[in-house]
PyMOL Python script that loads the backbone (N, CA, C, O; Angstrom):
from pymol import cmd

cmd.read_pdbstr("""\
ATOM      1  N   MET A   1      17.099  35.781  53.140  1.00  0.00           N
ATOM      2  CA  MET A   1      16.217  36.112  52.046  1.00  0.00           C
ATOM      3  C   MET A   1      15.965  34.848  51.223  1.00  0.00           C
ATOM      4  O   MET A   1      16.908  34.160  50.834  1.00  0.00           O
ATOM      5  N   ALA A   2      14.733  34.556  50.967  1.00  0.00           N
ATOM      6  CA  ALA A   2      14.373  33.357  50.208  1.00  0.00           C
ATOM      7  C   ALA A   2      14.661  33.566  48.730  1.00  0.00           C
ATOM      8  O   ALA A   2      14.565  34.676  48.206  1.00  0.00           O
ATOM      9  N   ALA A   3      15.013  32.472  48.076  1.00  0.00           N
ATOM     10  CA  ALA A   3      15.257  32.532  46.634  1.00  0.00           C
ATOM     11  C   ALA A   3      13.916  32.596  45.920  1.00  0.00           C
ATOM     12  O   ALA A   3      13.054  31.742  46.126  1.00  0.00           O
ATOM     13  N   VAL A   4      13.747  33.589  45.098  1.00  0.00           N
ATOM     14  CA  VAL A   4      12.516  33.741  44.314  1.00  0.00           C
ATOM     15  C   VAL A   4      12.893  34.047  42.885  1.00  0.00           C
ATOM     16  O   VAL A   4      13.955  34.605  42.608  1.00  0.00           O
ATOM     17  N   GLU A   5      12.006  33.672  41.981  1.00  0.00           N
ATOM     18  CA  GLU A   5      12.260  33.986  40.576  1.00  0.00           C
ATOM     19  C   GLU A   5      11.887  35.442  40.343  1.00  0.00           C
ATOM     20  O   GLU A   5      10.767  35.863  40.633  1.00  0.00           O
ATOM     21  N   LEU A   6      12.824  36.195  39.824  1.00  0.00           N
ATOM     22  CA  LEU A   6      12.597  37.614  39.587  1.00  0.00           C
ATOM     23  C   LEU A   6      12.106  37.838  38.170  1.00  0.00           C
ATOM     24  O   LEU A   6      12.465  37.106  37.247  1.00  0.00           O
ATOM     25  N   GLU A   7      11.292  38.846  38.013  1.00  0.00           N
ATOM     26  CA  GLU A   7      10.827  39.210  36.677  1.00  0.00           C
ATOM     27  C   GLU A   7      11.992  39.855  35.934  1.00  0.00           C
ATOM     28  O   GLU A   7      12.652  40.748  36.465  1.00  0.00           O
ATOM     29  N   TRP A   8      12.241  39.410  34.723  1.00  0.00           N
ATOM     30  CA  TRP A   8      13.361  39.920  33.944  1.00  0.00           C
ATOM     31  C   TRP A   8      12.920  41.162  33.194  1.00  0.00           C
ATOM     32  O   TRP A   8      12.046  41.093  32.330  1.00  0.00           O
ATOM     33  N   VAL A   9      13.516  42.290  33.519  1.00  0.00           N
ATOM     34  CA  VAL A   9      13.183  43.552  32.874  1.00  0.00           C
ATOM     35  C   VAL A   9      14.381  43.950  32.019  1.00  0.00           C
ATOM     36  O   VAL A   9      15.347  44.511  32.536  1.00  0.00           O
ATOM     37  N   PRO A  10      14.331  43.665  30.706  1.00  0.00           N
ATOM     38  CA  PRO A  10      15.514  43.873  29.868  1.00  0.00           C
ATOM     39  C   PRO A  10      15.916  45.329  29.675  1.00  0.00           C
ATOM     40  O   PRO A  10      17.024  45.602  29.212  1.00  0.00           O
ATOM     41  N   GLU A  11      15.046  46.263  30.016  1.00  0.00           N
ATOM     42  CA  GLU A  11      15.375  47.667  29.777  1.00  0.00           C
ATOM     43  C   GLU A  11      16.403  48.229  30.755  1.00  0.00           C
ATOM     44  O   GLU A  11      17.005  49.268  30.483  1.00  0.00           O
ATOM     45  N   THR A  12      16.613  47.564  31.883  1.00  0.00           N
ATOM     46  CA  THR A  12      17.565  48.103  32.842  1.00  0.00           C
ATOM     47  C   THR A  12      18.996  47.868  32.355  1.00  0.00           C
ATOM     48  O   THR A  12      19.276  46.878  31.680  1.00  0.00           O
ATOM     49  N   LEU A  13      19.869  48.760  32.693  1.00  0.00           N
ATOM     50  CA  LEU A  13      21.266  48.657  32.281  1.00  0.00           C
ATOM     51  C   LEU A  13      21.905  47.382  32.832  1.00  0.00           C
ATOM     52  O   LEU A  13      22.671  46.719  32.133  1.00  0.00           O
ATOM     53  N   TYR A  14      21.592  47.041  34.080  1.00  0.00           N
ATOM     54  CA  TYR A  14      22.154  45.834  34.698  1.00  0.00           C
ATOM     55  C   TYR A  14      21.758  44.593  33.905  1.00  0.00           C
ATOM     56  O   TYR A  14      22.614  43.772  33.579  1.00  0.00           O
ATOM     57  N   ASN A  15      20.474  44.447  33.593  1.00  0.00           N
ATOM     58  CA  ASN A  15      20.004  43.270  32.867  1.00  0.00           C
ATOM     59  C   ASN A  15      20.530  43.239  31.439  1.00  0.00           C
ATOM     60  O   ASN A  15      20.776  42.163  30.894  1.00  0.00           O
ATOM     61  N   THR A  16      20.703  44.394  30.833  1.00  0.00           N
ATOM     62  CA  THR A  16      21.300  44.452  29.501  1.00  0.00           C
ATOM     63  C   THR A  16      22.744  43.972  29.553  1.00  0.00           C
ATOM     64  O   THR A  16      23.194  43.249  28.664  1.00  0.00           O
ATOM     65  N   ALA A  17      23.469  44.372  30.592  1.00  0.00           N
ATOM     66  CA  ALA A  17      24.862  43.938  30.750  1.00  0.00           C
ATOM     67  C   ALA A  17      24.941  42.436  31.006  1.00  0.00           C
ATOM     68  O   ALA A  17      25.796  41.759  30.435  1.00  0.00           O
ATOM     69  N   ILE A  18      24.062  41.908  31.854  1.00  0.00           N
ATOM     70  CA  ILE A  18      24.044  40.463  32.120  1.00  0.00           C
ATOM     71  C   ILE A  18      23.736  39.712  30.832  1.00  0.00           C
ATOM     72  O   ILE A  18      24.369  38.698  30.540  1.00  0.00           O
ATOM     73  N   SER A  19      22.776  40.198  30.064  1.00  0.00           N
ATOM     74  CA  SER A  19      22.429  39.549  28.792  1.00  0.00           C
ATOM     75  C   SER A  19      23.606  39.561  27.831  1.00  0.00           C
ATOM     76  O   SER A  19      23.824  38.585  27.113  1.00  0.00           O
ATOM     77  N   ALA A  20      24.364  40.641  27.805  1.00  0.00           N
ATOM     78  CA  ALA A  20      25.537  40.718  26.928  1.00  0.00           C
ATOM     79  C   ALA A  20      26.594  39.694  27.344  1.00  0.00           C
ATOM     80  O   ALA A  20      27.210  39.055  26.493  1.00  0.00           O
ATOM     81  N   VAL A  21      26.799  39.543  28.636  1.00  0.00           N
ATOM     82  CA  VAL A  21      27.762  38.549  29.125  1.00  0.00           C
ATOM     83  C   VAL A  21      27.281  37.147  28.771  1.00  0.00           C
ATOM     84  O   VAL A  21      28.074  36.311  28.339  1.00  0.00           O
ATOM     85  N   VAL A  22      25.995  36.887  28.950  1.00  0.00           N
ATOM     86  CA  VAL A  22      25.436  35.565  28.641  1.00  0.00           C
ATOM     87  C   VAL A  22      25.539  35.284  27.144  1.00  0.00           C
ATOM     88  O   VAL A  22      25.860  34.164  26.747  1.00  0.00           O
ATOM     89  N   ASP A  23      25.272  36.289  26.313  1.00  0.00           N
ATOM     90  CA  ASP A  23      25.364  36.111  24.859  1.00  0.00           C
ATOM     91  C   ASP A  23      26.770  35.735  24.425  1.00  0.00           C
ATOM     92  O   ASP A  23      26.942  34.983  23.465  1.00  0.00           O
ATOM     93  N   SER A  24      27.770  36.245  25.114  1.00  0.00           N
ATOM     94  CA  SER A  24      29.153  35.927  24.757  1.00  0.00           C
ATOM     95  C   SER A  24      29.740  34.862  25.683  1.00  0.00           C
ATOM     96  O   SER A  24      30.957  34.681  25.725  1.00  0.00           O
ATOM     97  N   TYR A  25      28.883  34.159  26.423  1.00  0.00           N
ATOM     98  CA  TYR A  25      29.338  33.186  27.418  1.00  0.00           C
ATOM     99  C   TYR A  25      30.207  32.105  26.799  1.00  0.00           C
ATOM    100  O   TYR A  25      31.201  31.696  27.400  1.00  0.00           O
ATOM    101  N   GLY A  26      29.853  31.636  25.615  1.00  0.00           N
ATOM    102  CA  GLY A  26      30.638  30.593  24.962  1.00  0.00           C
ATOM    103  C   GLY A  26      32.043  31.055  24.635  1.00  0.00           C
ATOM    104  O   GLY A  26      32.981  30.257  24.641  1.00  0.00           O
ATOM    105  N   ARG A  27      32.195  32.338  24.348  1.00  0.00           N
ATOM    106  CA  ARG A  27      33.507  32.883  24.009  1.00  0.00           C
ATOM    107  C   ARG A  27      34.269  33.367  25.242  1.00  0.00           C
ATOM    108  O   ARG A  27      35.490  33.522  25.212  1.00  0.00           O
ATOM    109  N   ALA A  28      33.535  33.600  26.314  1.00  0.00           N
ATOM    110  CA  ALA A  28      34.181  34.113  27.531  1.00  0.00           C
ATOM    111  C   ALA A  28      34.915  32.989  28.253  1.00  0.00           C
ATOM    112  O   ALA A  28      34.496  31.832  28.221  1.00  0.00           O
ATOM    113  N   ARG A  29      35.967  33.336  28.875  1.00  0.00           N
ATOM    114  CA  ARG A  29      36.713  32.359  29.674  1.00  0.00           C
ATOM    115  C   ARG A  29      36.087  32.265  31.055  1.00  0.00           C
ATOM    116  O   ARG A  29      35.633  33.264  31.613  1.00  0.00           O
ATOM    117  N   ARG A  30      36.068  31.063  31.597  1.00  0.00           N
ATOM    118  CA  ARG A  30      35.508  30.886  32.945  1.00  0.00           C
ATOM    119  C   ARG A  30      36.238  31.759  33.960  1.00  0.00           C
ATOM    120  O   ARG A  30      35.647  32.253  34.920  1.00  0.00           O
ATOM    121  N   ARG A  31      37.507  31.933  33.730  1.00  0.00           N
ATOM    122  CA  ARG A  31      38.303  32.766  34.637  1.00  0.00           C
ATOM    123  C   ARG A  31      37.756  34.193  34.658  1.00  0.00           C
ATOM    124  O   ARG A  31      37.734  34.845  35.703  1.00  0.00           O
ATOM    125  N   ASP A  32      37.313  34.671  33.490  1.00  0.00           N
ATOM    126  CA  ASP A  32      36.752  36.019  33.422  1.00  0.00           C
ATOM    127  C   ASP A  32      35.448  36.114  34.204  1.00  0.00           C
ATOM    128  O   ASP A  32      35.203  37.096  34.904  1.00  0.00           O
ATOM    129  N   ILE A  33      34.616  35.085  34.076  1.00  0.00           N
ATOM    130  CA  ILE A  33      33.348  35.079  34.806  1.00  0.00           C
ATOM    131  C   ILE A  33      33.611  34.994  36.307  1.00  0.00           C
ATOM    132  O   ILE A  33      32.937  35.655  37.097  1.00  0.00           O
ATOM    133  N   ARG A  34      34.581  34.188  36.696  1.00  0.00           N
ATOM    134  CA  ARG A  34      34.882  34.014  38.126  1.00  0.00           C
ATOM    135  C   ARG A  34      35.475  35.266  38.755  1.00  0.00           C
ATOM    136  O   ARG A  34      35.491  35.395  39.979  1.00  0.00           O
ATOM    137  N   SER A  35      35.956  36.178  37.939  1.00  0.00           N
ATOM    138  CA  SER A  35      36.516  37.411  38.492  1.00  0.00           C
ATOM    139  C   SER A  35      35.421  38.412  38.869  1.00  0.00           C
ATOM    140  O   SER A  35      35.698  39.424  39.514  1.00  0.00           O
ATOM    141  N   LEU A  36      34.181  38.129  38.468  1.00  0.00           N
ATOM    142  CA  LEU A  36      33.060  39.008  38.807  1.00  0.00           C
ATOM    143  C   LEU A  36      32.618  38.756  40.244  1.00  0.00           C
ATOM    144  O   LEU A  36      32.874  37.682  40.789  1.00  0.00           O
ATOM    145  N   PRO A  37      31.958  39.729  40.862  1.00  0.00           N
ATOM    146  CA  PRO A  37      31.418  39.497  42.208  1.00  0.00           C
ATOM    147  C   PRO A  37      30.416  38.336  42.196  1.00  0.00           C
ATOM    148  O   PRO A  37      29.788  38.059  41.174  1.00  0.00           O
ATOM    149  N   GLU A  38      30.275  37.664  43.336  1.00  0.00           N
ATOM    150  CA  GLU A  38      29.441  36.462  43.412  1.00  0.00           C
ATOM    151  C   GLU A  38      27.997  36.704  42.998  1.00  0.00           C
ATOM    152  O   GLU A  38      27.395  35.855  42.340  1.00  0.00           O
ATOM    153  N   ASN A  39      27.428  37.851  43.371  1.00  0.00           N
ATOM    154  CA  ASN A  39      26.030  38.091  43.022  1.00  0.00           C
ATOM    155  C   ASN A  39      25.854  38.232  41.506  1.00  0.00           C
ATOM    156  O   ASN A  39      24.819  37.840  40.968  1.00  0.00           O
ATOM    157  N   ILE A  40      26.843  38.782  40.822  1.00  0.00           N
ATOM    158  CA  ILE A  40      26.767  38.902  39.365  1.00  0.00           C
ATOM    159  C   ILE A  40      27.019  37.544  38.722  1.00  0.00           C
ATOM    160  O   ILE A  40      26.369  37.197  37.736  1.00  0.00           O
ATOM    161  N   GLN A  41      27.954  36.773  39.267  1.00  0.00           N
ATOM    162  CA  GLN A  41      28.176  35.410  38.768  1.00  0.00           C
ATOM    163  C   GLN A  41      26.881  34.607  38.829  1.00  0.00           C
ATOM    164  O   GLN A  41      26.535  33.898  37.884  1.00  0.00           O
ATOM    165  N   PHE A  42      26.174  34.724  39.940  1.00  0.00           N
ATOM    166  CA  PHE A  42      24.919  33.996  40.103  1.00  0.00           C
ATOM    167  C   PHE A  42      23.938  34.368  38.999  1.00  0.00           C
ATOM    168  O   PHE A  42      23.324  33.489  38.394  1.00  0.00           O
ATOM    169  N   ASP A  43      23.786  35.652  38.733  1.00  0.00           N
ATOM    170  CA  ASP A  43      22.848  36.092  37.696  1.00  0.00           C
ATOM    171  C   ASP A  43      23.255  35.579  36.320  1.00  0.00           C
ATOM    172  O   ASP A  43      22.403  35.181  35.527  1.00  0.00           O
ATOM    173  N   VAL A  44      24.551  35.588  36.037  1.00  0.00           N
ATOM    174  CA  VAL A  44      25.039  35.091  34.744  1.00  0.00           C
ATOM    175  C   VAL A  44      24.757  33.598  34.624  1.00  0.00           C
ATOM    176  O   VAL A  44      24.199  33.152  33.622  1.00  0.00           O
ATOM    177  N   TYR A  45      25.140  32.821  35.641  1.00  0.00           N
ATOM    178  CA  TYR A  45      24.924  31.374  35.583  1.00  0.00           C
ATOM    179  C   TYR A  45      23.437  31.026  35.552  1.00  0.00           C
ATOM    180  O   TYR A  45      23.037  30.080  34.873  1.00  0.00           O
ATOM    181  N   TYR A  46      22.623  31.779  36.277  1.00  0.00           N
ATOM    182  CA  TYR A  46      21.175  31.548  36.279  1.00  0.00           C
ATOM    183  C   TYR A  46      20.603  31.770  34.883  1.00  0.00           C
ATOM    184  O   TYR A  46      19.805  30.967  34.398  1.00  0.00           O
ATOM    185  N   LYS A  47      21.011  32.854  34.245  1.00  0.00           N
ATOM    186  CA  LYS A  47      20.495  33.169  32.905  1.00  0.00           C
ATOM    187  C   LYS A  47      20.983  32.133  31.888  1.00  0.00           C
ATOM    188  O   LYS A  47      20.216  31.726  31.015  1.00  0.00           O
ATOM    189  N   VAL A  48      22.233  31.704  31.984  1.00  0.00           N
ATOM    190  CA  VAL A  48      22.764  30.670  31.084  1.00  0.00           C
ATOM    191  C   VAL A  48      21.971  29.384  31.270  1.00  0.00           C
ATOM    192  O   VAL A  48      21.581  28.750  30.289  1.00  0.00           O
ATOM    193  N   ARG A  49      21.730  28.998  32.506  1.00  0.00           N
ATOM    194  CA  ARG A  49      20.963  27.777  32.781  1.00  0.00           C
ATOM    195  C   ARG A  49      19.550  27.895  32.226  1.00  0.00           C
ATOM    196  O   ARG A  49      19.027  26.953  31.630  1.00  0.00           O
ATOM    197  N   GLU A  50      18.945  29.044  32.425  1.00  0.00           N
ATOM    198  CA  GLU A  50      17.591  29.277  31.921  1.00  0.00           C
ATOM    199  C   GLU A  50      17.544  29.127  30.399  1.00  0.00           C
ATOM    200  O   GLU A  50      16.616  28.519  29.866  1.00  0.00           O
ATOM    201  N   LEU A  51      18.525  29.671  29.707  1.00  0.00           N
ATOM    202  CA  LEU A  51      18.563  29.568  28.245  1.00  0.00           C
ATOM    203  C   LEU A  51      18.823  28.140  27.792  1.00  0.00           C
ATOM    204  O   LEU A  51      18.239  27.689  26.807  1.00  0.00           O
ATOM    205  N   ARG A  52      19.685  27.428  28.492  1.00  0.00           N
ATOM    206  CA  ARG A  52      19.968  26.031  28.127  1.00  0.00           C
ATOM    207  C   ARG A  52      18.735  25.160  28.307  1.00  0.00           C
ATOM    208  O   ARG A  52      18.459  24.300  27.470  1.00  0.00           O
ATOM    209  N   ILE A  53      17.993  25.369  29.384  1.00  0.00           N
ATOM    210  CA  ILE A  53      16.770  24.593  29.604  1.00  0.00           C
ATOM    211  C   ILE A  53      15.767  24.908  28.504  1.00  0.00           C
ATOM    212  O   ILE A  53      15.110  24.005  27.987  1.00  0.00           O
ATOM    213  N   PHE A  54      15.643  26.180  28.142  1.00  0.00           N
ATOM    214  CA  PHE A  54      14.720  26.568  27.079  1.00  0.00           C
ATOM    215  C   PHE A  54      15.114  25.909  25.762  1.00  0.00           C
ATOM    216  O   PHE A  54      14.257  25.366  25.064  1.00  0.00           O
ATOM    217  N   LYS A  55      16.396  25.950  25.415  1.00  0.00           N
ATOM    218  CA  LYS A  55      16.861  25.337  24.166  1.00  0.00           C
ATOM    219  C   LYS A  55      16.654  23.834  24.190  1.00  0.00           C
ATOM    220  O   LYS A  55      16.256  23.250  23.182  1.00  0.00           O
ATOM    221  N   TRP A  56      16.920  23.190  25.341  1.00  0.00           N
ATOM    222  CA  TRP A  56      16.738  21.746  25.454  1.00  0.00           C
ATOM    223  C   TRP A  56      15.274  21.377  25.268  1.00  0.00           C
ATOM    224  O   TRP A  56      14.960  20.423  24.556  1.00  0.00           O
ATOM    225  N   CYS A  57      14.373  22.125  25.901  1.00  0.00           N
ATOM    226  CA  CYS A  57      12.937  21.851  25.764  1.00  0.00           C
ATOM    227  C   CYS A  57      12.492  22.063  24.327  1.00  0.00           C
ATOM    228  O   CYS A  57      11.688  21.293  23.800  1.00  0.00           O
ATOM    229  N   HIS A  58      13.008  23.096  23.700  1.00  0.00           N
ATOM    230  CA  HIS A  58      12.662  23.394  22.310  1.00  0.00           C
ATOM    231  C   HIS A  58      13.140  22.266  21.398  1.00  0.00           C
ATOM    232  O   HIS A  58      12.394  21.822  20.526  1.00  0.00           O
ATOM    233  N   LEU A  59      14.359  21.803  21.587  1.00  0.00           N
ATOM    234  CA  LEU A  59      14.886  20.710  20.767  1.00  0.00           C
ATOM    235  C   LEU A  59      14.124  19.413  21.022  1.00  0.00           C
ATOM    236  O   LEU A  59      13.870  18.652  20.088  1.00  0.00           O
ATOM    237  N   SER A  60      13.759  19.155  22.273  1.00  0.00           N
ATOM    238  CA  SER A  60      12.976  17.957  22.584  1.00  0.00           C
ATOM    239  C   SER A  60      11.634  17.985  21.873  1.00  0.00           C
ATOM    240  O   SER A  60      11.181  16.973  21.339  1.00  0.00           O
ATOM    241  N   ALA A  61      11.010  19.139  21.869  1.00  0.00           N
ATOM    242  CA  ALA A  61       9.718  19.267  21.196  1.00  0.00           C
ATOM    243  C   ALA A  61       9.871  19.050  19.695  1.00  0.00           C
ATOM    244  O   ALA A  61       9.029  18.402  19.075  1.00  0.00           O
ATOM    245  N   LEU A  62      10.936  19.583  19.109  1.00  0.00           N
ATOM    246  CA  LEU A  62      11.162  19.396  17.673  1.00  0.00           C
ATOM    247  C   LEU A  62      11.428  17.933  17.347  1.00  0.00           C
ATOM    248  O   LEU A  62      10.919  17.418  16.351  1.00  0.00           O
ATOM    249  N   ARG A  63      12.214  17.263  18.171  1.00  0.00           N
ATOM    250  CA  ARG A  63      12.491  15.836  17.940  1.00  0.00           C
ATOM    251  C   ARG A  63      11.204  15.023  17.996  1.00  0.00           C
ATOM    252  O   ARG A  63      10.977  14.136  17.173  1.00  0.00           O
ATOM    253  N   HIS A  64      10.377  15.335  18.968  1.00  0.00           N
ATOM    254  CA  HIS A  64       9.108  14.625  19.112  1.00  0.00           C
ATOM    255  C   HIS A  64       8.209  14.888  17.896  1.00  0.00           C
ATOM    256  O   HIS A  64       7.517  13.985  17.425  1.00  0.00           O
ATOM    257  N   PHE A  65       8.222  16.094  17.407  1.00  0.00           N
ATOM    258  CA  PHE A  65       7.377  16.478  16.273  1.00  0.00           C
ATOM    259  C   PHE A  65       7.798  15.760  14.995  1.00  0.00           C
ATOM    260  O   PHE A  65       6.943  15.355  14.207  1.00  0.00           O
ATOM    261  N   PHE A  66       9.097  15.598  14.779  1.00  0.00           N
ATOM    262  CA  PHE A  66       9.594  15.015  13.534  1.00  0.00           C
ATOM    263  C   PHE A  66       9.773  13.500  13.588  1.00  0.00           C
ATOM    264  O   PHE A  66      10.180  12.905  12.590  1.00  0.00           O
ATOM    265  N   THR A  67       9.484  12.858  14.718  1.00  0.00           N
ATOM    266  CA  THR A  67       9.618  11.397  14.778  1.00  0.00           C
ATOM    267  C   THR A  67       8.279  10.723  14.794  1.00  0.00           C
ATOM    268  O   THR A  67       8.207   9.495  14.843  1.00  0.00           O
TER     269      THR A  67
END
""", "prot")
cmd.dss("prot")
cmd.show_as("cartoon", "prot")
cmd.util.cbc("prot")
cmd.orient("prot")
């Protein structure tokens, strides 16, 4: 199966649970995340990466705007 970007539908229970884990990712221990099944780990890490890229782009734009 090819890797494709999936549409994020926040209303589903699964996506709500993934979002909750991602929201508490800074407080969660890596050991706790690693205890999840691999497919769920992937979704958590993907969402964390997506948010970090968004925050980085947002901060870059702000730096450019104020300099």
